[in-house]
N, C-alpha and C positions, 0 to 999 in steps of 0.2 A: 716394529715400525720405525724405531730410532736406530740409526746405523753406526753410531760412535759413542764412546764412553762420555765424551764431553757433553753431548746433547742429552744423554740420559741423566747426567748429574744436574744439568740445568733444569730439566723437568722435575727432578727430585726437589731442588731448591724452590721451585715455583709452587710446590705443595698444592697441586690441582685437586687433591682430595678434599681440601678445605672448601673449595668452591661448591662441591656437591653437598658437603655437610651443611653449609650455610643456606643453600637453595632448596634442599630437600630434607629439612630437619625432622620431618615426620616419618621418613622412610624406615622400613625395617632393614636389617643387615644385608639381606640378599639383594633387595632392590636398590639400596644405597650403593652397593658395589656395582650394580648394573649401570646406574646413571653416572657414577663416577667414571667407569670405563668408557662410557659413551662420550662424556665430556673430554676425556683424554684423547680418544680417537679423533674427535673434531679438532682439537688443538694440533695434534700430530699431523693430521691430513692437511690442515691449513698451512702449517709451517714447512713440513718436509715434502709435501706433494704439490700443493697448489702454488705456494709462494717460493718455490725453488726456481731453478732455471727453466722449468718447463714452459713452453709456449702454449697459447690458447688452443691451437690445433692439436697439440699433443695431449692436453687434458681432455679435449673433446673425444679424441680417439680412444682414450682410456675408459670413458664412461660406460660402454656396453658391458664390461665385466662387472661393474658395480650394480648396474641395473639388473643384470642376470641374477646376481646374488639376491637382490631385493625381491625379484619376481619369481624366485624359485626355479629359474630356467637352467640352473647349473647342476641340477640333480644328476648324479652319476658321473660328473666330470670333475677334473682336478682344478682347484682354484690356486693359482700360483702367486698372484700379487699379495704381498703381506697385508696391505690395507683391505683388500677384498676378503682375505681369510678372516681377519679380525672382525670385519663387518658381518660376515656370515655367522660367526660365533655370537656376536651381540644380538643379531636378529633372532637366533635360536633361543636366547634367554628371554627376549621380549615375548616371543611366542609361548614360552613356558610359563611366564609369570602373568601374562595378560590374555585377552581373548582376541578373536579374529578381527573384531572392529578396531581394537586398540592397535594391533599390529598393522592393519591397513592404513590407519591415520599416520603412524610413524613412517611407514614405507613411502607414502605419497609425498609427505613434506621433505623427507630425506632426498627423494629424487629431485624435487625442486631445488634443494640446497646444492646438490651436485651440479645440476645444470647451470646454476647461477655462478659457479666458480669459473666457468668458461667466460662469462661476461666480465668478471673481475679481471681475469688474466688478459683479456683483450684490451681492457683499459690500460693495464700496466704496459703491455707490449707496444701499443700504439701511442702511449703517453697522452691519453685522453682523460680529461676531467669530465665526468658525465653531468648532464643537466640535473638541476635539483629534483625535478619530478621523477626522472629516471632513477636517480640515486635513491630517493626515498622508497620507490616501488621495489627496487632490487635489493636494497639493504635489508628489507624484511625477509629476504630469502638468503642472502649471502651470510647474514649473521647467525644462521642455524638455530635461532631461538624457537622457531616453530617445531623443530625436531626435539628439543628438550622439553618444551611445553607439552608435546604429545605424550611424554612419559610421566606427566604429573599424576594422572589418575592410575597409572600402573604402580607408581611408587606409593600412592596414598591407599591403594587397595579398594578404592571406590570408583567403579567403572561408570563412565558417562554413557548414557544411551545415545543413539544416533541423533534423535531429536534434540537432546540437550546440547550435543556438540555443535549442531547446526543452528542453534538459537541465535537470532540477530544480536542479542546482548552479549552472548559468549564470543561471537565473532568480533564485536566491537571492543570488548575488554581485552581480548587476546591481541588484537592489532595495536592497541594503545600500550599494553605492557611490552610488546615487541619493540615498539618505537623507543620507549624509555630506556630499555636495556641496551639497545644498539647505539643510541645516541650518547648515553653515558659512556659506553665503550669507546666511541669515537673521541670523546674528550680525554678519557683516561689513557688511551693508547696513542694519543697524538705524539707525545715525546718519542715513543718507540718507532712510529711510522713516518715521522716528518721528513727524514732523510733517506727513506727506503723507496723501493720501486712501487710500493703499494700506497704511497702517500696520496695518490689521486683518488683512491677509494676511501676517502675520509671526509666526513661532512664539513669539517673545518675548511678544508681546501676547496670543496665544492662551493661553499658560500663565499669564500674569498675570490674564487674565479668568476662566478656568475653574478654576484651582487657587489663585487669590488669592496668587500669588507676587509678591514684589518684583521689580523689573527684574533685580537682581543674582541673585536666586534662580532666576529663569527662565533667565538665561544659563548659570548653573552646571548646571542640569538639562539644557539643550541640549548642553552639553559632555559630560555623562555619556552622553547618548543617542548622540551621534556617536562617542564612544569605543567604545561597545558595538557599533555598526554596523561600525566598523573591525575589532573582534575577530571579528565574524561573517564578515567578508571573509577574514580570516586563517584561520579555522577551516575554511572550505569550500575553500580553495585546493588543499590536497593531493588532494582527490577529483577536482578538475579536471585537475591535473597528471597523475594516474594514467590519464587518457584517452589520453595520448600524442599529442595533436593540437597541431601548431604553430599552427594557427588559433585554437584555444581559448586557448593560452598567450599569444598575441599580443593577444587580446581582453582577457584578465585584466590583462596589463601595461598595456593602454590604459586600463582603468578606474583602475588605480593611478596612472597619469600624470594622469588627470583629478582625482583626489583631491588630490594634491600640487600639481599645476600651477595649479589654480583658486585655491588659497590663495596661492601665490607671486604670481600675477598680481594678485589682489585687494588684497594688501598694498602694492602699488606703483602701482596705477592711480588716476588722478585721479577716476575714476567713484566711488570710495569714499573715497579719502584727503581730497578736498576737503570732504566732509561731516564727516569726523573733525575736521579743523582748525576748521571752523565750530562744531562742537559744543563744542570746548574753549574757544572764545572767548565762549560764552554765559555770562552772569552766573549764578552759583549762588545758591540761596535757602536 
């Protein structure tokens, strides 16, 4: 998926395996490798495919091959695109380690993630800063968190039933955890994105544009938003504990590991720390 030695070395330096280790610390070796490979696929797809020079229309025209892989419509045909090939391989491992229900959940949210990349690309291409409501709605999809949350019960070995997955409390805690992780990422990745074409797809700039906040005011508002989402997770947890399901509790713990582990990883990975160091070295005016 990475086409030059410099990019490969940059990925090695970023130590993406530590993200999976921190966010799935309960996983066995084979499922830890699975979730680690999926996280790397998402990073590579985001960097090398979506945030390259491809226009929104080009990304949209590429979607059928990925949807075909996810929907098993490619049986008997050759898959040429390197991202589609690796997606096919990962899907096969999810099918081997999980059940049909788990595979379907992952497939559905992955299709949402892929479609959302067209929206992000259109914002970059047309230099549009989306409205706050649109941004929050779509960020829950562009961030790919639902795709990694869908692998929690595969990694834990405790499969959620369909009724458990659709429980209102599970939906609420999943949405809150999603918000926390992507808003943390908007803060942590701001130094990396502020001067890039993707800067419009960052909550700091959305708040600055539509509420006329300073950068500091926007960051403080995001901090308050993520703290409220944490409080919402804490508030709903007792109702989920009352269900008496080990699978539900394992899923909730998996969300909590993602909230803490993603921050721990981001504060030590060169993917973000290199940009922070570069920002500190810029001359102030």
